[in-house]
KEKETOR-938067 format. One record per residue: x, y, z of N, C-alpha, C, O, CB in turn. Coordinates in steps of 0.2 Angstrom, whole numbers. Each point is the difference from the previous one (the first is absolute). Glycine has a CB too. Layout:
> X; Y; Z; X; Y; Z; X; Y; Z; X; Y; Z; X; Y; Z
...
END
This chain:
> 156; 14; 12; -6; 3; 2; 2; 7; 5; 5; 0; 3; -11; -13; -3
> 2; 17; -1; 1; 8; 2; -4; -1; 8; -6; -1; 0; 6; 9; -14
> 4; -9; 20; -6; -2; 5; 1; 8; 4; 5; 3; 0; -4; -19; 2
> -7; 17; 3; 0; 5; 5; -4; -4; 5; -5; -3; 0; 7; 14; -6
> 3; -8; 12; 0; -4; 8; -6; 7; 4; 1; 7; 0; 16; -15; 1
> -24; 3; 3; -3; 7; 0; 0; -5; 10; 0; -6; 2; -9; 13; -19
> 10; -1; 19; 0; -3; 8; 1; 6; 4; 5; 4; -2; 0; -17; 0
> -9; 14; 9; 2; 7; 4; 6; -3; 5; 2; 4; 5; -15; 3; -5
> 15; -12; 0; 6; -2; 4; 7; 0; -1; 2; -6; 0; -9; 1; 2
> 11; 10; -3; 6; -1; -3; 4; -5; -1; 2; -2; -5; -2; 10; 9
> 0; -10; 2; 3; -9; 2; -1; -6; -6; 5; -3; -3; -9; 6; 17
> -4; -2; -15; -3; -5; -2; 2; 4; -9; -3; -3; -5; -8; -3; 17
> 13; 10; -13; 1; 2; -7; 6; -2; -1; 2; -4; -5; -10; 14; 4
> 13; -8; 6; 9; -2; -1; 0; -6; -2; 4; -2; -5; 0; 9; 13
> -8; -12; -3; 1; -7; -2; -3; -2; -5; 2; -6; 0; 0; 4; 8
> -6; 4; -12; -3; -4; -5; 3; 2; -6; 1; -4; -5; -11; 3; 9
> 13; 8; -3; 5; 2; -6; 5; -3; 0; 3; -2; -6; -4; 12; 6
> 4; -12; 5; 8; -5; 1; -4; -6; -3; 4; -3; -4; 4; 8; 18
> -12; -7; -13; -4; -9; -4; 0; 1; -5; 1; -5; -3; -7; 0; 9
> 4; 11; -9; -3; 0; -8; 8; 1; -5; 2; -3; -5; -17; 12; 8
> 19; -4; 1; 7; 1; -3; 3; -7; -1; 3; 0; -6; 0; 10; 12
> -3; -16; -3; 3; -6; -1; -6; -4; -6; 2; -5; -4; 4; 5; 19
> -11; 2; -16; -7; -3; -6; 3; 4; -8; 1; 5; -2; -15; -4; 12
> 16; -8; -13; 1; 3; -8; -4; 2; -3; -5; -3; 1; 11; -2; -2
> -6; 10; -2; -4; 1; -4; -5; 6; 2; -5; 3; -4; 7; -15; 0
> -2; 15; 10; -4; 4; 4; 5; 5; 1; 5; 0; 3; -14; -9; 3
> 5; 15; -8; 4; 6; 3; -3; 5; 3; -4; 4; -4; 12; -7; -3
> -8; 6; 14; -4; 5; 5; 1; 5; -2; 5; 3; 1; -3; -8; 8
> -8; 8; -12; 0; 7; -2; -1; 6; 3; 2; 5; -2; -6; -10; -4
> 1; 4; 13; -2; 5; 5; -3; -4; 7; 0; -6; 1; -2; 15; -11
> -1; -5; 14; -3; -2; 5; -6; 6; 2; 1; 6; -2; 10; -14; 6
> -16; 7; -1; -2; 3; 5; -5; -3; 4; -3; -5; -1; 5; 14; -5
> -1; -4; 12; 0; 0; 7; -9; 0; 3; -2; -2; 6; 16; 10; -6
> -18; -6; -4; -8; 0; 0; -3; -1; -6; 1; 0; -6; 0; 7; 14
> -8; -6; -6; -6; -4; -6; 2; 6; -5; 2; -1; -6; -16; -4; 14
> 13; 13; -6; 0; 4; -5; 6; 1; -4; 0; 0; -6; -7; 5; 13
> 12; -5; -4; 6; 1; -4; 2; -5; -3; 3; 0; -5; 1; 6; 11
> -8; -14; -4; 1; -7; -6; -3; 2; -6; 2; -2; -6; -3; -7; 14
> -6; 13; -7; -4; 0; -6; 4; 5; -7; -1; -1; -6; -10; -2; 14
> 14; 7; -4; 3; 6; -3; 7; -1; -3; 2; 4; -4; -9; 1; 11
> 11; -12; -4; 5; -1; -2; -2; -5; -6; 1; 2; -6; 6; 2; 17
> -11; -10; -11; -4; -4; -4; -1; 5; -7; 1; -3; -6; -8; -5; 17
> 4; 15; -11; -1; 2; -6; 5; 3; -3; 1; 2; -6; -12; -2; 9
> 15; 2; 1; 6; 5; -3; 6; -6; -3; 3; 2; -6; -4; 10; 15
> 3; -19; -5; 5; -5; 0; -2; -4; -7; 4; -1; -5; -2; 0; 19
> -10; -2; -13; -3; -5; -2; 5; -6; -2; 3; -3; -5; -13; 11; 1
> 9; -10; 12; 2; -7; 0; -2; -5; -2; -6; -1; 2; 9; 5; 4
> 0; -10; -9; -1; -7; -1; -5; -4; 7; -4; -5; -1; 17; 6; -7
> -11; 2; 14; 0; -5; 6; 0; 6; 7; 3; 5; 1; 6; -17; -9
> -13; 10; 10; -2; 3; 7; 1; -4; 5; -4; -5; 1; -5; 11; -6
> 14; -5; 10; -1; -5; 7; -4; 5; 4; 3; 5; 0; 9; -14; 0
> -17; 7; 2; -4; 4; 4; -2; -2; 6; -2; -6; 2; -2; 10; -13
> 5; 2; 16; -1; -3; 8; -8; 1; 0; -3; 5; -3; 15; -2; 10
> -15; -7; -4; -8; 1; 3; -1; 5; 5; -4; 4; -1; 3; -15; -1
> 3; 10; 7; -1; 6; 7; 4; 5; -1; 6; -1; 1; -9; -8; 7
> 0; 15; -11; 5; 6; 2; -6; 6; 2; -6; 1; -1; 17; -5; -8
> -8; 8; 11; -4; 6; 2; -2; 4; -7; 2; 1; -6; 7; 0; 19
> -13; 2; -9; -3; 4; -9; -6; -3; -3; -7; 1; 0; 19; 1; -4
> -8; -6; -1; -3; -4; -4; 4; -7; -1; 6; 0; -1; -10; 10; -4
> -1; -16; 7; 2; -6; -2; 3; -3; -6; -1; 3; -5; -6; -3; 13
> 10; -8; -7; 2; 0; -9; -6; -2; -3; 0; 0; -6; 12; -5; 6
> -17; 3; 2; -7; -2; -4; -3; 8; -2; -3; -1; -5; -1; -12; 13
> 5; 18; -6; -2; 7; -2; 4; 2; -5; -2; 3; -5; -2; 0; 17
> 10; -3; -11; 6; -1; -6; -2; -2; -6; 1; 3; -5; 7; -6; 13
> -10; -2; -8; -2; -4; -5; -8; 3; -4; -1; 2; -5; 8; -13; 13
> -9; 12; -3; -8; 2; -2; 0; 7; -4; -3; 1; -5; -3; -6; 16
> 11; 10; -8; 3; 6; -3; 2; -1; -7; -2; 4; -4; 5; -1; 15
> 3; -8; -12; 2; 0; -6; -4; -5; -5; 4; -1; -4; 5; 5; 9
> -14; -6; -4; -4; -4; -4; 3; -2; -5; 5; 2; 0; -14; 2; 3
> 7; -7; -10; 1; -1; -5; 8; 1; -2; 3; -4; -3; -16; 7; 2
> 15; 2; 5; 8; 1; -1; 5; -2; 5; 6; 1; -1; -11; 9; -5
> 2; -13; 10; 4; -5; 4; 4; -5; -3; -2; -4; -4; -7; 5; 10
> 16; -3; -3; 4; -2; -3; 0; -7; 4; -4; 0; 5; 10; 11; -9
> -3; -17; 3; -1; -6; 3; 1; 1; 7; 3; 6; 2; 2; -12; -12
> -7; 2; 15; 2; 1; 9; 3; -6; 1; 0; -5; -3; -9; 12; 9
> 11; -6; 1; 3; -5; 4; -2; 4; 8; 3; 4; 2; 8; -10; -11
> -16; 2; 12; -1; 3; 6; 4; -2; 5; 1; -6; 1; -12; 8; -4
> 13; 5; 8; 5; -4; 5; -2; 2; 6; 0; 6; 2; 10; -7; -9
> -12; -4; 11; -4; 0; 6; 2; -4; 6; 3; -5; 0; -11; 8; -7
> 6; 0; 12; 0; -5; 10; -5; -5; -4; -3; 2; -6; 4; 9; 21
> -3; -17; -11; -4; -5; -1; -5; 3; 3; -1; 2; 6; 9; -10; -6
> -15; 6; -6; -7; 3; 1; -3; -6; -2; 2; -2; -5; -1; 15; 3
> -5; -16; 5; -4; -6; -4; -6; 4; -5; -2; -4; -5; 5; -7; 16
> -5; 15; -10; -5; 2; -5; 2; 3; -7; -2; 1; -5; -5; 2; 15
> 14; 0; -7; 2; 2; -7; 3; -4; -5; 2; 3; -5; -3; 5; 11
> 4; -16; -3; 5; -3; -2; -5; -4; -5; 1; -2; -5; 9; 3; 15
> -16; -3; -5; -5; -2; -3; -4; 2; -7; -2; -3; -4; 3; 0; 16
> -2; 10; -12; -1; 5; -6; 6; -3; -5; 0; -2; -6; -5; 14; 13
> 8; -11; -6; 6; 1; -6; 2; -8; -3; 2; -1; -5; 4; 13; 12
> -8; -16; -2; -1; -7; -4; -5; -1; -6; 2; -1; -5; 1; -3; 16
> -10; 6; -9; -5; 0; -1; 1; 3; -7; 0; -3; -5; -6; 4; 18
> 9; 7; -13; 0; 2; -7; 6; 2; -4; 2; 5; -3; -13; -2; 6
> 15; -9; 0; 7; -1; -2; 5; 4; -1; 4; 0; -5; -9; -6; 2
> 5; 10; 9; 6; 5; 0; 5; -2; 4; -1; -3; 6; -5; 11; -9
> 11; -7; 1; 7; -2; 3; 1; 4; 5; 0; 6; -2; 6; -9; -9
> -5; 2; 18; 4; 3; 6; 7; -3; 2; 2; -5; -2; -13; 7; 5
> 14; 3; 1; 5; -4; 6; -1; 2; 4; -2; 5; 1; 10; -7; -4
> -6; -3; 9; -1; 4; 6; 6; 1; 4; 5; -3; -1; -16; -2; 0
> 11; 10; 5; 5; 3; 4; 2; -5; 6; -4; -3; 2; 0; 14; -5
> 12; -11; 5; 4; -1; -6; 1; -2; -7; -2; -6; 0; 5; 6; 9
> -2; 3; -13; 1; -4; -6; 5; -4; -1; 6; 2; 2; -11; 4; -5
> 4; -12; 0; 6; -4; 0; 0; 1; -7; -4; 2; -4; 3; -11; 14
> 9; 7; -12; 4; 1; -7; -5; -6; -6; -2; 1; -6; 18; 3; 13
> -17; -8; -4; 0; -7; -3; -8; 2; -3; -1; 0; -6; 9; -10; 14
> -12; 12; -3; -9; 2; -2; 0; 7; -3; -5; 1; -3; 0; -8; 14
> 11; 12; -11; -1; 7; -4; 3; -1; -7; 0; 4; -4; 2; 5; 15
> 2; -16; -13; -1; -3; -5; -3; -4; -5; 1; 0; -6; 4; 4; 12
> -9; -8; -2; -5; -2; -3; -7; 5; -1; -4; 0; -4; 9; -11; 8
> -5; 15; -1; -5; 7; -1; 2; 3; -6; -4; 1; -5; 3; 3; 16
> 10; -2; -12; 0; 4; -6; 0; -6; -6; -2; 2; -6; 10; 9; 11
> -7; -16; -5; -1; -5; -6; -8; 0; -2; -2; 1; -6; 13; -11; 11
> -16; 10; -1; -5; 1; -2; -4; 5; -5; -3; 0; -5; 5; -6; 13
> 1; 12; -3; -2; 7; -4; 5; 0; -6; -2; 4; -4; -1; 5; 15
> 6; -11; -13; 3; -2; -4; -3; -2; -7; -2; 3; -5; 10; -5; 14
> -9; -6; -6; -5; -4; -4; -7; 5; -3; -2; 0; -5; 7; -13; 14
> -7; 18; -3; -7; 2; -3; 1; 6; -4; -4; 3; -5; -3; -7; 15
> 13; 7; -8; 0; 6; -4; 4; -3; -8; -1; 5; -5; 2; 5; 17
> 2; -16; -14; 0; -2; -5; -4; -1; -4; 0; 3; -6; 5; -6; 10
> -11; -2; -2; -6; 0; 0; -5; 5; -3; -3; -1; -5; 7; -5; 14
> -3; 11; -6; -3; 6; -1; 2; 4; -6; -4; 4; -3; 2; -5; 14
> 8; 0; -12; 6; 3; -7; -4; -4; -5; -3; 2; -5; 17; 0; 10
> -15; -9; -4; -1; -3; -7; -8; 0; -2; -2; -1; -6; 13; -8; 8
> -15; 9; 3; -6; 1; -1; -4; 8; -1; -5; 1; -3; 6; -11; 11
> 4; 15; -7; -2; 6; -1; -4; 3; 5; -2; 6; -1; 4; -10; -9
> -2; -1; 16; -4; 3; 6; 7; 6; 5; 5; 1; -2; -14; -16; 3
> 4; 17; 5; 6; 3; 3; -1; -6; 6; -4; -5; 0; 4; 20; -5
> 4; -12; 10; 2; -5; 6; -6; 1; 6; 1; -3; 5; 13; 5; -7
> -19; 1; 2; -7; 1; 3; 1; -3; 5; -2; -6; 1; -5; 7; -10
> 10; 2; 14; 2; -2; 7; -5; 3; 4; 0; -2; 6; 12; 1; -9
> -16; 7; 1; -4; 2; 6; -7; 3; -4; -2; 6; 1; 14; -2; 9
> -16; -7; -15; -5; 1; -4; -6; 0; 8; -4; 4; 1; 9; -12; -16
> -3; 1; 18; -7; 1; 5; 5; 0; 5; 2; -5; 3; -13; -3; -8
> 15; 14; 7; 1; 1; 7; -4; 3; 6; 1; -1; 6; 8; 3; -12
> -15; 1; 3; -3; 1; 7; -4; -7; 1; -2; -1; 6; 0; 15; -7
> 1; -19; -3; -5; -6; 1; 7; -5; 6; -2; -3; 5; -8; 4; -21
> 15; 1; 13; 6; -3; 4; -1; 2; 7; -2; -3; 4; 10; 2; -15
> -7; 6; 12; 1; 4; 5; -6; -1; 5; 0; 0; 6; 7; 8; -14
> -15; -10; 5; -4; -1; 5; 1; -7; 2; -1; -1; 6; -7; 10; -11
> 10; -16; 0; 1; -5; 1; 5; 0; 7; -2; -3; 5; 0; 0; -18
> 7; 8; 13; 6; -1; 4; -3; 2; 7; 2; -3; 6; 7; 4; -15
> -13; 2; 9; -5; 3; 7; -3; -6; 3; -3; -4; -3; -2; 14; -1
> 8; -10; 10; -4; -6; 7; -7; 2; -1; -2; 6; -1; 11; -6; 12
> -14; -5; -12; -10; -1; 0; -1; 7; 6; 3; 0; 5; -6; -19; -7
> 0; 22; 0; -5; 5; 2; 5; 8; 2; -1; 4; 5; -8; -17; 0
> 14; 12; -9; 5; 6; 1; -2; 5; -8; 2; -1; -5; 10; -6; 14
> -17; 11; -8; -3; 5; -6; 7; 2; 0; 4; -2; 3; -18; 7; -3
> 15; 1; -8; 2; 5; -3; 1; 5; 4; -5; 2; 2; 0; -6; -10
> 11; 8; 11; 0; 2; 5; 0; 9; -5; -2; 5; 3; 9; -17; 6
> -5; 12; -13; 2; 5; -5; -2; -2; -7; -1; -5; -3; 10; 7; 11
> -9; 5; -12; 1; -2; -7; 5; 4; -4; 3; 4; 4; -15; -6; -3
> 14; 1; -6; 5; 2; -2; -3; 3; -8; -3; -4; -3; 11; -5; 11
> -7; 17; -11; -3; 4; -3; 5; 3; -3; 4; 4; 3; -13; -4; 2
> 12; -1; -14; 3; 2; -2; -3; 5; -5; -4; -3; -5; 12; -6; 10
> -8; 15; -5; -1; 4; -5; 5; 6; -1; 4; 3; 4; -15; -7; -2
> 10; 6; -9; 4; 6; -2; 7; 0; 5; 0; 4; 5; -12; 4; -10
> 17; -15; 3; 6; 1; 2; 0; 0; 10; 5; 1; 3; -4; 6; -17
> -6; -7; 17; 1; 1; 8; -4; -8; 2; -5; -3; -1; 4; 19; 2
> 6; -17; 3; -5; -7; 3; -5; 1; 8; 3; 1; 5; 9; -9; -10
> -17; 7; 5; -4; 3; 6; -1; -6; 3; -1; -5; -3; -5; 14; -2
> 6; -8; 11; 0; -7; 6; -5; 2; 3; 1; 5; 3; 11; -9; -2
> -19; 0; -1; -7; 2; 4; 0; -4; 4; -2; -5; -2; -4; 9; -4
> 6; -4; 13; -3; -3; 6; -7; -2; -4; -3; 4; -4; 10; 4; 15
> -9; -14; -8; -7; -4; -3; -4; 5; 6; -6; 2; -2; 9; -17; -3
> -1; 17; 11; -7; 2; 1; 1; 6; -1; -5; 3; 3; 1; -11; 4
> 8; 13; -10; -1; 7; -5; -4; 0; -5; 0; 5; -4; 10; -3; 7
> -14; -9; -5; -4; 2; -7; -7; 0; 1; -4; -5; 2; 11; 0; -8
> -7; 10; 5; -9; 1; 0; -4; -6; -4; -4; -4; 3; 7; 17; -4
> -2; -13; -4; -3; -3; -6; 2; -3; -6; 4; 4; -1; -11; 2; 6
> 7; -10; -9; 2; -2; -6; -4; -2; -5; -5; -4; 0; 13; 1; 5
> -6; 7; -11; -7; -1; -4; 4; -2; -7; 5; 3; -2; -16; 7; 9
> 6; -15; -9; 3; -5; -7; -1; 6; -7; -5; 2; -1; 0; -16; 6
> 10; 15; -9; -1; 2; -5; 4; -3; -5; 6; 1; -1; -9; 7; 7
> -1; -12; -11; 2; -4; -7; 6; -5; 4; -1; -3; 5; -2; 15; -17
> 10; -11; 9; 3; -6; 3; 5; 3; 5; 6; -2; 0; -8; -7; -10
> 0; 15; 13; 3; 3; 6; -3; 0; 5; -6; -2; -1; 11; 7; -5
> -3; -4; 12; -4; 3; 7; 4; 7; 3; 6; 1; -1; -9; -14; 6
> -2; 18; -2; 1; 7; 1; 0; 0; 8; -5; 0; 3; -1; 5; -15
> 12; -5; 15; 1; 1; 8; -4; 7; 2; 1; 5; -4; 11; -11; 5
> -16; 5; 4; -3; 7; 2; 4; 0; 6; 1; -5; 2; -12; 5; -6
> 15; 6; 7; 3; 1; 6; 0; 7; 1; 2; 3; -5; 5; -13; 4
> -9; 13; 7; 2; 7; 1; 1; 5; -5; 4; 5; -1; 0; -9; 8
> -11; 2; -10; -1; 6; -5; 2; -1; -8; -2; 3; -5; 4; 4; 16
> 3; -13; -10; 3; -1; -6; -2; -6; -5; -3; -4; 3; 10; 9; 3
> -5; -6; -10; -3; -6; -6; 7; -2; -4; 2; 4; -4; -17; 1; 1
> 18; -12; 4; 4; -3; -1; -2; -6; -5; -4; -4; 2; 8; 8; 8
> -2; -4; -16; 0; -5; -4; 5; -6; -1; 6; 2; -2; -11; 8; -3
> 3; -16; 6; 3; -5; 0; -3; -7; -5; -5; -2; 2; 8; 8; 9
> 1; -8; -16; -1; -7; -4; -2; -5; 5; 5; -3; 2; 3; 5; -12
> -14; -4; 12; -2; -6; 3; -5; 1; 2; -1; 5; 3; 8; -8; -2
> -11; -5; -1; -8; 0; 2; -2; 1; 6; 4; -2; 5; -5; -5; -12
> -5; 9; 7; -2; 2; 7; -2; -8; 4; 0; 0; 6; -5; 13; -11
> 2; -18; 1; 2; -8; 2; 3; -2; 4; 0; -3; 5; -2; 2; -12
> 9; 3; 2; 6; -2; 3; 1; 4; 6; 2; -3; 5; 3; -1; -16
> -6; 10; 11; 3; 5; 8; -6; -2; 5; 2; -1; 6; 3; 14; -12
> -10; -14; 5; -6; -2; 5; 4; -7; 3; 1; 0; 6; -13; 5; -14
> 15; -9; 4; 2; -8; 4; 6; 3; 5; 0; -2; 6; -1; -8; -17
> 5; 15; 8; 6; 1; 5; -2; 4; 6; 2; -2; 5; 6; 1; -13
> -11; 7; 7; -2; 4; 6; -3; -6; 7; 0; -6; 0; -3; 18; -9
> 1; -7; 13; -3; -2; 8; -8; -2; -3; -3; 5; -3; 12; 6; 14
> -11; -15; -10; -8; 0; -2; -6; 3; 6; -6; 1; 0; 10; -13; -8
> 0; 13; 13; -1; 1; 6; -1; 8; 0; -4; 3; 4; 10; -15; 0
> -2; 16; -9; 0; 7; 1; -3; 1; -9; -3; 6; 0; 15; -4; 11
> -12; -5; -16; -1; 0; -7; -6; -3; -4; 1; -6; -2; 9; 7; 4
> -15; 3; -4; -6; -4; 0; -2; 1; -8; 1; 6; -1; -5; -4; 16
> 3; -5; -19; -2; 0; -6; -7; 2; -2; -3; -4; -3; 12; -3; 4
> -10; 14; 1; -8; 2; 0; -3; 0; -7; -6; -1; -2; 8; 8; 11
> 3; -6; -13; -2; 0; -9; 5; -4; -3; 5; -2; 2; -9; 15; -4
> 0; -15; -6; 6; -3; -4; 5; 5; -2; 5; -2; -3; -12; -7; -2
> 6; 15; 7; 6; 4; -3; 4; 2; 7; 5; 3; 0; -11; 2; -12
> 2; -6; 18; 4; 4; 5; 2; -4; 6; -4; -4; 3; -1; 13; -9
> 10; -7; 9; 3; -3; 7; 1; 5; 6; 4; 5; 1; 3; -13; -7
> -11; 6; 9; -2; 6; 7; 5; -2; 6; 0; -5; 2; -14; 7; -5
> 17; 3; 6; 5; 1; 6; -7; 0; 4; -4; 4; -3; 17; 4; 1
> -14; -12; 7; -7; 1; 4; 2; 5; 6; -5; 2; 4; -1; -15; -6
> 12; 16; 3; 1; 3; 6; -3; 8; -3; -3; 4; 4; 15; -12; 1
> -11; 9; -13; -4; 6; -3; -7; -1; 1; -2; 6; 0; 11; -4; -10
> -14; -6; 11; -6; 1; -2; -3; 5; 5; 0; -2; 6; 1; -10; -12
> -4; 16; 5; -5; 6; 3; -7; -4; 3; -1; -2; 5; 5; 12; -14
> -6; -9; 3; -7; -4; 0; -2; -4; -8; 3; 0; -4; -6; 10; 14
> -3; -12; -10; -4; -4; -5; -7; 2; -1; -4; 0; 4; 10; -8; -2
> -5; 10; -9; -9; 2; -1; -2; -2; -6; 3; 0; -6; -3; 12; 13
> -6; -14; -5; -5; -5; -7; -1; 6; -4; 0; 5; 2; -9; -15; 5
> 10; 8; -15; -1; 4; -5; -5; -4; -7; -2; 2; -5; 15; 5; 9
> -14; -12; -1; -5; -4; -5; -1; -8; 3; 3; -2; 5; 2; 10; -18
> -9; -10; 10; -2; -8; 2; 5; -3; 3; 1; -1; 6; -9; 0; -15
> 13; -1; 3; 5; -4; 1; 8; 4; 1; 5; -2; -2; -14; -8; -5
> 8; 16; 9; 7; 3; -1; -1; 4; 6; -5; 0; 3; 7; 1; -15
> 6; 1; 14; 0; 5; 7; 8; 4; -3; 3; -1; -4; -10; -8; 17
> 7; 15; -8; 6; 3; -1; 4; 1; 6; -3; 0; 6; -2; 6; -15
> 11; -7; 8; 4; 2; 7; 4; 4; 0; 4; 0; -5; -4; -9; 7
> 0; 14; 3; 2; 5; 1; 6; 0; 5; 0; -2; 6; -10; 6; -9
> 14; -2; 1; 8; -2; 3; 1; 9; 3; -2; 5; -2; 9; -17; -10
> -2; 11; 17; 1; 4; 5; 4; 8; -3; 0; 6; 1; 2; -18; 7
> 1; 9; -14; 1; 8; -3; -5; 2; -6; 3; 2; -5; 9; -3; 9
> -17; 0; -4; -4; 3; -4; -3; -6; -7; -6; 0; -2; 13; 14; 5
> -3; -18; -4; -1; -4; -6; -6; -5; 2; -1; -3; 5; 14; 5; -10
> -16; -4; -1; -5; -5; -2; 1; -5; -3; 1; 2; -6; -6; 5; 7
> 4; -14; 0; 1; -5; -5; -7; -4; -1; -4; 1; 5; 17; -2; -2
> -13; -1; -5; -7; -4; -4; 2; -8; 5; 5; -2; 0; -6; 9; -15
> -6; -9; 19; 2; -6; 1; -7; -4; -3; -5; 2; 0; 14; 2; 11
> -7; -10; -14; -4; -4; -2; -3; -7; 5; 3; -3; 5; 3; 8; -17
> -10; -7; 9; -5; -3; 5; 4; -7; 3; -3; -2; 5; -8; 7; -13
> 17; -7; 6; 4; -6; 2; 6; 5; 3; 5; -3; 3; -9; -8; -14
> 4; 17; 9; 6; 3; 4; -2; 1; 7; 4; -1; 5; 1; 7; -15
> -12; -4; 11; -5; 2; 6; -1; -4; 4; 0; 2; 6; -4; 5; -10
> 3; -15; 2; 1; -8; 4; 8; 3; 2; 1; 1; 6; -9; -12; -15
> 11; 11; 4; 8; -3; 6; 0; 7; 5; 0; -1; 6; 10; -5; -17
> -10; 11; 9; 1; 7; 5; -4; -2; 6; 2; 0; 5; 0; 10; -15
> -9; -12; 10; -4; -1; 6; 3; -4; 3; 1; 1; 6; -11; 1; -9
> 13; -9; 0; 3; -5; 3; 6; 3; 5; 0; 0; 7; -4; -8; -17
> 9; 10; 7; 4; 3; 4; 0; 6; 5; 5; 1; 4; -1; -5; -13
> -11; 8; 9; -1; 5; 3; -5; -3; 6; 0; 2; 6; 1; 7; -16
> -5; -14; 8; 0; -5; 7; 3; -4; 4; -2; -1; 5; -5; 2; -9
> 12; -4; 2; 6; -3; 4; 6; 2; 3; 5; -3; 2; -10; -2; -8
> 3; 14; 5; 5; 4; 3; -1; 1; 8; 4; 4; 3; -4; 2; -15
END
């Protein structure tokens, strides 16, 4: 197996590389010190397996997998103890190693990945390490901690949008458009899934096709018996359904 090590700590990468050198059938083909570098190295080197640190500056391990999407290799998370993350890994059947990494536990993780890859080859499937990376990340967050930023990959660039910087989100077929600062960015995701991840005290579903950042609301105007228009601070106008008006009013009354 061709392996990539991703960790922002040089010593941690060095120690893991030493341990992997003692494991038969594993070749370390590269290292990455942050999430952006990890995405680039994965695409360039196409490893079979990535040992991926979770807590890194710039991009977390979960965000790296989300950006790689279906092209992600098999993954073994390497992390300090975190009860929510470990519980999420166990539920999603994702393997992980606790720091400091023990040789016996490392060998067991490698054997498990090897078996998964062999099964994938036999059945014609992929490693499928990160098909539900966003849901895994959500499960690993402590209860009550909403998504703080959104990653959008468009035309070869990675955009990191702080949640508070999003004006509104619009559903379009099988993707959504993030409106932020006069720009619109496209991402393959459902509005319902995104609604569950964002802060419900800040973002409200005003229409089946629109999720509004409450901080951007300037005023509401009725335009029909059961419909309203939300005027945003930048001049944008969004339709507000009857159910959306009720949700919006409940938030405003509780503010």
